[in-house]
N, C-alpha and C positions, 0 to 999 in steps of 0.2 A: 766861494761857497763853503759853508761849515756843516752841511747836512751829510747824508749818507746816500752816495750814487755811484754808478759805473760810468767811467768816460771811455772806457775801450774794453771789449771783450773779443778775444781771439779763441776759435774752436779749431781743433786739429784732429781729423779723422774720429770726430765725435758723431755717432749716429749716422744721420744722412749727410752730414757736413763733412766734406773732405778737407776743406779750409773756409774760414769765414771770419772777417774781421769787421768788427762793428763799433764806430766811432760815434760817441753822442754826448749830450750834455745832461743836465741835472732833471731836465723835464721828462714826464711819462713818456713811454716809448710805446706806439701803436703797431703791432706787428699783424700785417694782413697778407692774405694769399690763399690758395686753393688748399682743400683738405689733403693731408698726407705730404705737404710741401716741406715740412721741417719746423713749423713754428713752435710746436710744443718742446721740440728738441732744445731750442734756444733757452726756453724757459727752465728746462732741467739742468742745462749747464749751470746757469746762474744759481739754481737751488743747491748746487754742490759747492758754492762759495759760502756754505753754513755748515754746523755740525750735523751729522746725521746721513741717511741713505739718499736723501734727494725726493723729489716729489713724485718720482715713480717707483722709488725703493727697490731698483733694479741693481744687479750685480755689475761689478766693473767691466766684466767680459761682454755682458749684453749692451753696454754702451760704445763698444768699438765698432767702427766702420770695417766691416767685413766683406771679402776676404783679403783685401789689400793692405791692412794694417794689423799690427799685433797689440796696439795699445792706442791711447788717446791722450790729449793733453788740452787743458784750458788755461788760459792766462788772462787777468783782469787788471786794470787800473781802478782801484777802489778808493773813492774819497771817502773819509770817515772822520767826521768831527775836526775838520780842519786840515788833516793829514792826507797825504796820497800813498797808498800802499799797493805794491806790486804782489799780486797773489798767483800762484801756480798750482794747479791740482792736476794729477795725471795718474795713469795706471799702464802698467807694462804686462802684457801676456795674461791679462785677467786677474792679477794680482790686486791686493786691496790698494785703495787709493793713497797716495802720498801728497802732501802739501807743503809749500814753500810759502812764507811770509817775508817779503823784502829779502829774498836770497836766503832765508834760514829755515831749515826744516822744522815743522811743528806738527803736533797731532791735529786731528780734525778739530778737536774741542778748541784748539787755539783761534780757529776761525770766530768764535764766539766773541773774543775780546774787541774785533774791530767791526763786525758785520751783524746785521738782523736782517733776516730774510723770511717773508711769510708768503704763503700760497693758497690759492683756492682753484682747485681743478675739478673737472666734471666727475670724476669718480668719488669725490666728496659730497656730491648731491645725496646719496644714500647714507649719509651718516647717522641720522636718528632711526632708521628703519632696518639697518643690518645689526651685525653682533657688537658686543661690548668691545672687543678687540680694536676696532677702528675707532671708537669713540676715546679710549684711552690713548691711542696714537695721537689722535687730534689733541687731547688735552696735554699730553708729553710735549707736543710741537710747541703748543703755547707756553708751557712751562719753562721749556728751554730757551724761548725767545727772551725771557726775562731772567733766567738763572741758567748760564751756560755749563756750570758745574752739575746741572741735573742730568746731563748725558752720561758723565762718568759714574754718578751714583747709580744710575739705571743700568748700566753695563756691570758694575760690580754686583748689584742685586741679582741680574739674570745669571751671571757666572756662578754664584753662590747657589742659586735655585737649582741650576742644572746639575751641580753636584750633589746637592741633597736628594734630587729626584732620582739620581742615578743609584744612590745608597737605597732609596725606598723601593725602587724596582728590583734591587738585587736582595730585598728582604733582610737587609742589615739591621740588627736590632741593638747592638752595643751603642748605649749612650754617648761613649767617648768620641764616636765618628762624627757625630752630629754637633757637638757643642760649638766649635769654632765657626762651622757654617752658619748655624742658627744665630750666632751672635753678630755676623756679618749681615746675615739677612735682616735682623732685627734694627741694626744702625742704619743701614742704608734704606730699608723698608719705610721706617718712621720718617726718615729724611725726605724721601719721595713723596709721601703723603702731605707732609707739611709744605713742600714746594708747590704741589698741586693745588692745595688750599689757598696759598699765597697768590697763585695765578689766577685762580677763580675770583678772589677778591679784586684783583687788579682789573680784570674784565668788567666786573659788576660795577665798580666804581666809575669806569670809562663809559660805560652806558649810561649810566644814570646822570653824568654830567654833560652829555652830548646832546646837541640839537641835531637830529637826524629824521629822514623820512623812513628810514628802515626800522622794522620792528625790532624791539629788543627781546632778549631770551633770560628768564631767570634760570640760573645754573646751579646744580647740586651735585657733590660727589657722593656716589653711594659705594660705601666700603666698610664692610663688616670685620673691623679688624681693631685691635687696641692702638692707640696713637702714640704712646710713648715707647721707647726703644725697649725698656726693661719688661713692661707689659707685654709686648710683640714677642720678645725671646720666650718668656714664659708660656705665651699660648702656643708657639711652635713646639715647644717641648712637650706640652700637655697633649697636642693633637698629634703627636708623632704615630700612635697606633692607628689613629683613623687615616692618617696619611700613608701609612704602611699597606693598608687594605685598598686604598686607592691607587697606589703607586705614584702619587705626585703630591706636591704642596698645595693644601686646600685653603690657607689664609695667607693673606698679604695683599700688598697693592696691586700685584698682577690679577687680582680678582674685582678689581674696582670697576665702576661704571660712572659715565657721565649722564645725568638727566638734565633735559631742556624743557622749558615751558614757555610758550609764547605768552609774554606777560600780560599785554592788553586784552587778551581774550582768555586767559587762564586755561589754554589747550596744551596738553604735552606736544612737544614737537614731532614725536612720531606720529601723531594722528592729524597734523596740519596737512594742508594741500602741497603739492609738488613745488608751486611758485612761492608759498610761505615758508617752506623749508629752506628753498634757496635765499630767500630775502633774509632769514635768520643767519644763515652762515655768512652772507655778505656783512651783516651787521656785526657779527663777532670778529671777522677779520678786521673790520674798521675800528672796532673797539680795542683789539690787540694793538693796532698801529698807533692808535691815540695814546694808549697807556706807555707804549715803548717810546714815542716821542718824548714823553716826561721823563721816563725812567732812564732811558739810554742816551738822551739829548738829541736824538734825531729821529725822524720816522724811518722805519724799515723800508727795505726794497720790498715791492709788492709784485708777485707774479700771479696773474689773473687770466686764466686759461679759458677761452670761449664765454666769458662771464656776460660780456655785452649782449650776446645774441639771445640769451636767456632771460633778459629783464626787458620791460616794456620802456617805450621812450623816455617816460617820466622818471623812473628809477635809474635808467641808464645816465640821463643828465645828472641826476642827483649824485650818483656814484662818482661821476667825473668831478663835479664840484667839491665833494669832499676830500678826493684824492689831492685835488689841486690846493685846497685849503691846508690839508696836512703838509704839503711840501713834499709828498714822498713821490720818488721814481717808481712809477707802476709800469711793469712791462705786460701789456695786454694783447691778447691774440684774438683774431676774428677773420673770418673768411672775406668780408668786404671792407673796403677802405671807407664807405659811407657810415659804418657803425660808429665812427670815431669823429664824425663832422662836428658835433657840437663841442669838442674840445678845442678846435681851431688852432691857434697859435701857442696854446698851451701844451701842444704835445709835438712830438716828431715821429714821422712815419718810416716804418721800415717794411719793405716789400720782400716777401721770401717766395721763391719759386723753385720748382724742380725740373731739371733737365737731364735726361739719361741717368736717373736714379740718383742725381747728386743735387743738394740744395744750393741755392744761391741767395743770400741776404745783401739786400741794397737799400741804404738810407735814401729817401726821397728828399728833394731840395725843398 
């Protein structure tokens, strides 16, 4: 197989799993079991095989199985474009995550060279009706899937902005203190904006070219800022007095928002029904996956938490068909085995149960 998939995943003292060893093939994995058994914990573990904070955005300490352990470790055999990599991710005593690929220590961003992981989880259902921060985070995850360097640019931008905001709160007025920080903000901010626009264009193209039963969304980036680094640097300097009054930076990509419109109905996503909003999200994740299959050379690993239970039978079957057509290894959770029946031999079943506070994961024959 030349795609992207996991053939082995080991969890040690991770959340509810004291030790779990999951061996599988390239097909989608349907994870079923009662609520609270530890199904989502498996998805979270897989999400840590990509850059970023994972699907729950939790601290390393929160992921530790306590009180019996001081840390946790994940290891995986990751098949990527015809090569097999051994990936290890771990944390000790709540410290920052560490990563090794094929025995060599790498930064988290190094995972972007060999893996692409996308997810859809219940907390994302409120994407269109909550604050802009969640939509920026969603857009940046999409952007990161295409451009792994986007993570480093975002980190550098946030670091420079924190330093500038500290100066603003301290009412520092001397321009020389700001020049280097504003130059870095301008360079990274312009790059972040350009990256986001490129990602949105890739999503738009993928939606237009696809045959799907899911509704498409017209997406636009709302961001009142100059788009070139030189113009952004000048705007930051010109806005310094206003920012001093506010005690924070008021211009830049950290103020952006993502707007979505249900294309066929010309209705803003925020005004759509709950079911329509869910279908739009599924459509965007599938569009992202299709675009990555072309861009990266393989469909990404998909993590779909409780998605089957919130779709009617027709759309559920359509989702499974699209996943199969993509050739993606999708890890899907649900409380009932029957939710995945229409997948038939196209999937492999993983039962997760809990006994005395410890999760057990067992592949079904």
